[in-house]
Residue frames relative to the residue before (quaternion, step in Angstrom):
aa qw qx qy qz dx dy dz
M 1.0000 0.0000 0.0000 0.0000 0.00 0.00 0.00
H 0.5376 -0.6183 0.4650 0.3354 3.56 -1.01 0.82
P 0.5412 -0.6617 0.4057 0.3235 3.63 -0.82 0.95
H 0.6402 0.5207 -0.3413 0.4500 3.60 1.02 -0.65
L 0.6137 0.5408 -0.3449 0.4604 3.59 1.13 -0.62
E 0.6013 0.5508 -0.3553 0.4570 3.57 1.10 -0.71
K 0.6532 0.5002 -0.3041 0.4803 3.57 1.00 -0.83
L 0.6544 0.5182 -0.3105 0.4547 3.57 1.01 -0.84
L 0.6255 0.5321 -0.3400 0.4583 3.58 1.07 -0.69
K 0.6350 0.5067 -0.3197 0.4877 3.58 1.05 -0.76
L 0.6418 0.5203 -0.3108 0.4699 3.54 1.03 -0.87
Q 0.6362 0.5429 -0.3205 0.4448 3.55 1.03 -0.84
V 0.6335 0.5214 -0.3247 0.4705 3.60 1.01 -0.79
I 0.6517 0.5089 -0.3094 0.4697 3.57 0.96 -0.90
D 0.6682 0.5030 -0.3062 0.4547 3.58 0.90 -0.90
Y 0.6285 0.5254 -0.3355 0.4652 3.56 1.06 -0.74
D 0.6715 0.4966 -0.2943 0.4646 3.56 0.90 -0.95
L 0.6263 0.5264 -0.3339 0.4682 3.58 1.03 -0.75
G 0.6441 0.5217 -0.3147 0.4626 3.56 1.01 -0.82
E 0.6415 0.5185 -0.3193 0.4666 3.58 1.03 -0.81
L 0.6432 0.5176 -0.3212 0.4640 3.57 1.00 -0.81
E 0.6459 0.5084 -0.3194 0.4714 3.59 1.00 -0.80
R 0.6616 0.4976 -0.3069 0.4697 3.57 0.98 -0.84
S 0.6276 0.5523 -0.3410 0.4298 3.56 1.07 -0.71
K 0.5550 0.5977 -0.3943 0.4233 3.59 1.19 -0.44
D 0.6859 0.4571 -0.2747 0.4952 3.57 1.20 -0.52
Y 0.7825 0.3846 -0.2172 0.4388 3.59 0.69 -1.06
L 0.5818 0.5834 -0.3913 0.4098 3.63 1.11 -0.48
P 0.6592 0.4773 -0.3277 0.4799 3.66 0.88 -0.77
D 0.6217 0.5359 -0.3431 0.4566 3.60 1.06 -0.72
M 0.6379 0.5212 -0.3160 0.4707 3.57 1.02 -0.85
M 0.6513 0.5120 -0.3086 0.4674 3.57 1.00 -0.85
D 0.6362 0.5315 -0.3238 0.4559 3.57 0.99 -0.83
N 0.6547 0.5137 -0.3096 0.4601 3.58 1.00 -0.84
L 0.6456 0.5147 -0.3146 0.4683 3.58 1.03 -0.82
K 0.6552 0.4991 -0.3031 0.4792 3.57 0.99 -0.87
K 0.6394 0.5374 -0.3195 0.4475 3.57 1.00 -0.86
E 0.6452 0.5220 -0.3205 0.4566 3.57 1.00 -0.84
I 0.6297 0.5224 -0.3255 0.4739 3.59 1.02 -0.82
T 0.6825 0.5020 -0.2832 0.4494 3.56 0.87 -1.02
E 0.6857 0.5007 -0.2939 0.4389 3.58 0.82 -0.99
T 0.6529 0.5022 -0.3179 0.4695 3.59 0.98 -0.82
G 0.6560 0.5124 -0.3016 0.4648 3.57 0.99 -0.87
E 0.6599 0.5065 -0.3046 0.4639 3.57 0.98 -0.84
R 0.6333 0.5237 -0.3262 0.4671 3.57 1.02 -0.80
L 0.6470 0.5171 -0.3127 0.4650 3.58 0.97 -0.88
T 0.6540 0.5117 -0.3067 0.4653 3.58 0.95 -0.87
L 0.6537 0.5260 -0.3083 0.4483 3.58 0.98 -0.90
V 0.6827 0.4812 -0.2965 0.4630 3.58 0.87 -0.96
K 0.6206 0.5358 -0.3396 0.4609 3.59 1.04 -0.74
Q 0.6568 0.5023 -0.3052 0.4724 3.58 0.98 -0.84
N 0.6445 0.5164 -0.3128 0.4691 3.57 1.00 -0.84
L 0.6334 0.5284 -0.3215 0.4649 3.56 1.06 -0.80
E 0.6532 0.5173 -0.3069 0.4598 3.55 0.93 -0.92
D 0.6564 0.5034 -0.3046 0.4722 3.60 0.95 -0.88
S 0.6661 0.5069 -0.3012 0.4568 3.57 0.99 -0.87
Q 0.6412 0.5194 -0.3261 0.4612 3.59 1.02 -0.73
V 0.6202 0.5210 -0.3301 0.4848 3.57 1.10 -0.72
K 0.6601 0.5047 -0.2968 0.4706 3.55 0.98 -0.91
Q 0.6151 0.5570 -0.3412 0.4416 3.58 1.05 -0.77
K 0.6616 0.4991 -0.3022 0.4710 3.59 0.91 -0.91
S 0.6455 0.5225 -0.3150 0.4595 3.56 1.01 -0.83
L 0.6667 0.4948 -0.2981 0.4710 3.57 0.96 -0.88
E 0.6359 0.5310 -0.3282 0.4539 3.57 0.96 -0.86
L 0.6538 0.5030 -0.3071 0.4745 3.56 1.00 -0.84
E 0.6488 0.5218 -0.3131 0.4569 3.57 0.99 -0.88
V 0.6680 0.4925 -0.2991 0.4709 3.58 0.92 -0.92
K 0.6464 0.5209 -0.3149 0.4602 3.57 0.96 -0.87
T 0.6401 0.5223 -0.3165 0.4661 3.58 1.00 -0.84
K 0.6783 0.4849 -0.2879 0.4711 3.57 0.92 -0.95
E 0.6245 0.5250 -0.3420 0.4663 3.58 1.05 -0.73
G 0.6201 0.5328 -0.3320 0.4704 3.59 1.12 -0.69
E 0.6446 0.5082 -0.3105 0.4794 3.54 1.03 -0.85
L 0.6411 0.5352 -0.3189 0.4481 3.55 1.00 -0.89
Q 0.6539 0.5107 -0.3097 0.4645 3.56 0.94 -0.87
K 0.6399 0.5302 -0.3165 0.4573 3.59 1.02 -0.84
Y 0.6831 0.4811 -0.2894 0.4672 3.59 0.90 -0.95
Q 0.6373 0.5302 -0.3350 0.4478 3.57 1.03 -0.74
Q 0.6306 0.5189 -0.3248 0.4770 3.56 1.11 -0.68
Q 0.6272 0.5536 -0.3273 0.4393 3.55 1.13 -0.74
M 0.5289 0.6493 -0.4036 0.3686 3.56 1.20 -0.51
M 0.6197 0.5773 -0.3361 0.4120 3.56 1.13 -0.66
S 0.7585 0.3737 -0.1993 0.4953 3.58 1.14 -0.57
I 0.3731 0.7320 -0.4866 0.2970 3.61 1.25 0.29
K 0.1957 -0.8134 0.5433 0.0698 3.56 -0.91 0.97
T 0.7883 0.2366 -0.1342 0.5519 3.60 1.10 -0.60
N 0.6164 -0.5551 0.4140 0.3749 3.55 -1.26 0.47
K 0.6143 0.5594 -0.3455 0.4363 3.55 1.07 -0.75
E 0.6633 0.4862 -0.3010 0.4828 3.56 0.97 -0.88
Y 0.6307 0.5455 -0.3240 0.4469 3.53 1.02 -0.83
D 0.6759 0.4983 -0.2931 0.4571 3.57 0.86 -1.00
A 0.6527 0.5186 -0.3111 0.4564 3.58 0.97 -0.86
L 0.6787 0.4926 -0.2894 0.4615 3.56 0.98 -0.88
V 0.6247 0.5323 -0.3298 0.4665 3.56 1.04 -0.80
S 0.6389 0.5313 -0.3128 0.4601 3.56 1.01 -0.87
E 0.6647 0.5007 -0.2927 0.4710 3.57 0.98 -0.91
I 0.6424 0.5220 -0.3144 0.4647 3.57 1.02 -0.86
D 0.6535 0.5111 -0.3137 0.4618 3.58 0.94 -0.92
S 0.6400 0.5336 -0.3166 0.4533 3.56 1.01 -0.85
I 0.6737 0.4820 -0.2962 0.4755 3.58 0.94 -0.87
K 0.6099 0.5555 -0.3474 0.4458 3.59 1.06 -0.77
V 0.6320 0.5280 -0.3248 0.4651 3.59 1.02 -0.79
V 0.6535 0.5135 -0.3042 0.4655 3.56 0.96 -0.95
V 0.6581 0.5093 -0.3008 0.4659 3.59 0.95 -0.93
S 0.6595 0.5169 -0.3041 0.4533 3.56 0.94 -0.97
N 0.6678 0.4890 -0.2963 0.4766 3.57 0.92 -0.92
G 0.6484 0.5261 -0.3140 0.4519 3.56 1.00 -0.83
E 0.6567 0.5075 -0.3034 0.4682 3.59 0.99 -0.85
T 0.6321 0.5238 -0.3255 0.4692 3.57 1.06 -0.79
E 0.6648 0.4970 -0.2954 0.4730 3.55 0.94 -0.94
L 0.6297 0.5387 -0.3306 0.4516 3.57 1.05 -0.75
L 0.6435 0.5251 -0.3187 0.4568 3.58 0.96 -0.87
E 0.6639 0.4960 -0.2955 0.4753 3.55 0.95 -0.93
L 0.6540 0.5201 -0.3065 0.4559 3.56 1.02 -0.84
I 0.6420 0.5220 -0.3164 0.4639 3.58 1.01 -0.84
E 0.6312 0.5192 -0.3249 0.4759 3.58 1.04 -0.80
S 0.6520 0.5125 -0.3040 0.4689 3.57 0.98 -0.88
I 0.6411 0.5221 -0.3142 0.4666 3.59 1.02 -0.83
D 0.6341 0.5253 -0.3251 0.4650 3.59 0.97 -0.84
S 0.6541 0.5184 -0.2987 0.4629 3.55 1.00 -0.93
M 0.6734 0.4942 -0.2957 0.4635 3.57 0.94 -0.88
E 0.6266 0.5384 -0.3361 0.4523 3.58 1.02 -0.75
K 0.6474 0.5001 -0.3086 0.4853 3.58 1.05 -0.80
E 0.6535 0.5115 -0.3140 0.4612 3.57 0.99 -0.88
I 0.6336 0.5306 -0.3295 0.4566 3.59 1.00 -0.78
E 0.6312 0.5318 -0.3270 0.4603 3.55 1.02 -0.82
E 0.6791 0.4817 -0.2793 0.4783 3.56 0.95 -0.94
L 0.6753 0.5032 -0.2891 0.4551 3.57 0.95 -0.93
T 0.6146 0.5510 -0.3459 0.4461 3.58 1.05 -0.73
E 0.6662 0.4816 -0.2926 0.4885 3.55 0.98 -0.88
K 0.6570 0.5123 -0.3021 0.4633 3.56 0.97 -0.91
D 0.6483 0.5299 -0.3109 0.4498 3.57 0.95 -0.92
S 0.6559 0.5128 -0.3026 0.4639 3.56 0.99 -0.88
T 0.6751 0.5014 -0.2889 0.4575 3.57 0.94 -0.95
I 0.6770 0.4900 -0.2894 0.4667 3.56 0.88 -0.99
S 0.6479 0.5278 -0.3199 0.4464 3.56 0.92 -0.89
E 0.6770 0.4878 -0.2898 0.4688 3.58 0.93 -0.92
N 0.7115 0.4675 -0.2650 0.4527 3.59 0.76 -1.08
N 0.6964 0.4768 -0.2813 0.4567 3.57 0.86 -0.97
T 0.6110 0.5434 -0.3536 0.4542 3.58 1.06 -0.67
K 0.6341 0.5166 -0.3235 0.4758 3.57 1.03 -0.79
Q 0.6676 0.5032 -0.2935 0.4637 3.56 0.93 -0.96
L 0.6292 0.5333 -0.3326 0.4573 3.58 1.02 -0.78
G 0.6385 0.5276 -0.3236 0.4574 3.57 1.02 -0.76
I 0.6540 0.5122 -0.3018 0.4678 3.56 1.00 -0.89
L 0.6759 0.4929 -0.2904 0.4646 3.57 0.92 -0.94
Q 0.6367 0.5251 -0.3310 0.4575 3.57 1.02 -0.75
E 0.6213 0.5303 -0.3349 0.4698 3.58 1.07 -0.74
K 0.6391 0.5221 -0.3223 0.4637 3.57 1.03 -0.82
I 0.6522 0.5095 -0.3139 0.4653 3.57 0.95 -0.87
D 0.6691 0.5140 -0.2954 0.4481 3.56 0.95 -0.92
S 0.7130 0.4616 -0.2586 0.4601 3.59 1.11 -0.66
I 0.4534 0.7129 -0.4471 0.2937 3.59 1.24 -0.25
G 0.6637 0.5385 -0.3137 0.4137 3.56 0.83 -0.96
S 0.6944 0.4637 -0.2840 0.4713 3.59 0.86 -0.95
K 0.6336 0.5244 -0.3349 0.4597 3.60 1.06 -0.72
V 0.6354 0.5229 -0.3208 0.4690 3.56 1.00 -0.84
D 0.6450 0.5273 -0.3217 0.4499 3.59 0.93 -0.87
L 0.6637 0.5048 -0.3040 0.4607 3.59 0.92 -0.89
M 0.6811 0.4831 -0.2882 0.4687 3.57 0.93 -0.90
E 0.6213 0.5357 -0.3420 0.4583 3.57 1.04 -0.72
E 0.6352 0.5168 -0.3227 0.4746 3.58 1.05 -0.75
S 0.6480 0.5031 -0.3117 0.4794 3.58 0.99 -0.87
R 0.6352 0.5394 -0.3245 0.4476 3.56 1.00 -0.80
K 0.6528 0.5194 -0.3106 0.4557 3.57 0.94 -0.90
T 0.6455 0.5261 -0.3143 0.4558 3.58 1.03 -0.82
I 0.6822 0.4829 -0.2901 0.4660 3.59 0.90 -0.93
I 0.6219 0.5670 -0.3411 0.4187 3.57 0.96 -0.85
L 0.6345 0.5494 -0.3273 0.4342 3.57 1.03 -0.76
E 0.6956 0.4716 -0.2610 0.4750 3.59 1.20 -0.51
I 0.6602 0.4772 -0.3019 0.4952 3.59 1.28 0.00
P 0.5015 -0.6555 0.4673 0.3170 3.63 -0.85 0.92
K 0.6023 -0.6148 0.3783 0.3408 3.56 -0.99 0.83
P 0.6475 0.5089 -0.3506 0.4459 3.68 0.86 -0.79
T 0.6570 0.5046 -0.3054 0.4696 3.58 0.98 -0.90
L 0.6555 0.5079 -0.3055 0.4680 3.56 0.97 -0.87
S 0.6298 0.5394 -0.3307 0.4506 3.58 1.03 -0.78
T 0.6348 0.5214 -0.3206 0.4716 3.56 1.03 -0.83
Y 0.6390 0.5345 -0.3095 0.4584 3.57 0.97 -0.93
E 0.6975 0.4777 -0.2755 0.4576 3.56 0.82 -1.04
R 0.6368 0.5332 -0.3331 0.4463 3.58 0.99 -0.80
V 0.6776 0.4761 -0.2901 0.4796 3.58 0.91 -0.94
R 0.6408 0.5370 -0.3287 0.4392 3.60 0.96 -0.84
R 0.6707 0.4843 -0.2974 0.4766 3.59 0.96 -0.85
G 0.6982 0.4903 -0.2730 0.4445 3.57 0.97 -0.87
K 0.7537 0.3952 -0.2093 0.4816 3.57 0.93 -0.91
G 0.2602 -0.7865 0.5166 0.2165 3.56 1.09 -0.67
G 0.6907 0.4255 -0.2852 0.5105 3.57 1.20 0.39
R 0.7612 -0.3001 0.2538 0.5158 3.56 -0.90 -0.96
P 0.3128 -0.7664 0.5282 0.1891 3.60 -0.60 1.06
V 0.7460 0.3453 -0.1850 0.5386 3.59 1.12 -0.73
V 0.0890 0.8071 -0.5734 0.1086 3.59 -0.57 1.15
S 0.4664 -0.6544 0.5113 0.3045 3.55 -1.21 0.47
V 0.5523 -0.5521 0.4968 0.3785 3.51 -1.31 0.34
K 0.0735 -0.7942 0.6024 0.0293 3.59 -0.96 0.86
K 0.8289 -0.1128 0.0112 0.5478 3.53 -0.58 1.26
R 0.6702 -0.5442 0.2665 0.4285 3.51 0.95 1.12
A 0.6210 0.4673 -0.3632 0.5139 3.56 1.12 0.73
C 0.6366 -0.5070 0.4081 0.4136 3.57 -1.26 0.34
G 0.4330 -0.7290 0.4727 0.2401 3.57 -0.82 0.99
S 0.6610 0.4891 -0.3107 0.4768 3.59 1.27 -0.11
C 0.8171 0.1945 -0.0961 0.5341 3.59 0.64 -1.08
F 0.3817 -0.7686 0.4345 0.2734 3.61 1.38 -0.14
K 0.3447 0.7128 -0.5195 0.3212 3.56 1.18 0.59
A 0.4820 -0.6766 0.4740 0.2919 3.58 -0.85 0.99
L 0.3062 -0.7570 0.5553 0.1575 3.57 -1.04 0.87
T 0.5106 -0.6408 0.4770 0.3180 3.55 -1.09 0.69
P 0.6361 -0.5277 0.3895 0.4064 3.61 -1.15 0.48
K 0.6302 0.5366 -0.3343 0.4507 3.58 1.02 -0.76
K 0.6580 0.5054 -0.3076 0.4658 3.58 0.94 -0.90
I 0.6408 0.5289 -0.3248 0.4518 3.57 0.99 -0.85
Q 0.6442 0.5142 -0.3210 0.4664 3.59 0.97 -0.82
E 0.6340 0.5283 -0.3252 0.4617 3.58 1.01 -0.78
I 0.6564 0.5049 -0.3045 0.4706 3.55 1.00 -0.88
K 0.6546 0.5226 -0.3104 0.4494 3.58 0.96 -0.87
R 0.6385 0.5357 -0.3370 0.4379 3.60 0.99 -0.82
A 0.1522 -0.8445 0.4990 0.1212 3.58 1.13 -0.64
D 0.4316 0.6939 -0.4747 0.3269 3.57 1.05 0.72
K 0.7698 0.1264 -0.1259 0.6128 3.55 1.34 0.10
I 0.5659 -0.5785 0.4575 0.3685 3.55 -1.29 0.26
C 0.1250 -0.7994 0.5862 0.0416 3.58 -0.74 1.09
T 0.1372 -0.7895 0.5945 0.0665 3.54 -1.05 0.81
C 0.5545 -0.5877 0.4713 0.3535 3.54 -1.26 0.46
D 0.4460 -0.7078 0.4833 0.2579 3.58 -0.84 1.01
N 0.6723 0.5166 -0.2917 0.4428 3.58 1.21 -0.48
C 0.8385 0.1526 -0.0462 0.5211 3.60 0.74 -1.06
G 0.5165 -0.6858 0.3914 0.3313 3.58 1.26 -0.12
S 0.4197 0.7157 -0.4723 0.2976 3.62 1.24 -0.02
L 0.4349 -0.6623 0.5425 0.2790 3.56 -1.17 0.67
L 0.1980 -0.8377 0.5072 0.0436 3.56 -0.65 1.16
Y 0.0036 0.7691 -0.6387 -0.0239 3.54 -1.21 0.62
W 0.4585 -0.6849 0.5056 0.2553 3.55 -1.27 0.51
D 0.0175 -0.7676 0.6404 -0.0188 3.54 -0.94 1.02
D 0.4302 -0.7454 0.4449 0.2477 3.59 -0.44 1.24
D 0.6443 0.5553 -0.3273 0.4116 3.59 1.08 -0.66
V 0.8182 0.2274 -0.1026 0.5179 3.61 1.07 -0.63
S 0.6324 0.6108 -0.3296 0.3440 3.59 1.14 -0.51
K 0.6243 0.5843 -0.3624 0.3708 3.60 1.00 -0.67
């Protein structure tokens, strides 16, 4: 391999890593936001269900008291039946008793439904409490790791920039210009190996003459189609 291509390959690795670090400035905060959002949403759901449970328990006590009061009234009216003297009084009392029975029946039905809802909420709270604890613990750890990565980006970029400056000094300006031009135009890897006698970037077949030039490695060869800088690798080029 041409010695300048070896330098360009090292430069290409550095440029790729620098690009990843720049991209991480965008996606790492997004990842942190998602982790924080998950913690918040689980906590809010747990708080909401607890509040609903508390309200339902208050309502349950109120309904139980209402039903008990009506049952007391019903018992009183039923006892009064023994002392009824006229049909008019009897009819009025029967009507009142029937009305109270409806209220009691509806209250008991509502109580049953409420008790079922309370049982369901208690189970959900138990599950949410465990989930909230797990998510809070795991996500907090992940947030710490991601924050460390964000904090280290600057120093990593500085080190790579220094390495890049050192390598650039060892590469002829025309060769470096070709590399930079292809890198800006392709947005990917400017330096690629030949693959099955074709350009490893655009996969355009190479002429036998071009392949021989690449194998000799006495000069920098580029793809006539996409401009990529080419080198021969026995493991993948044949």
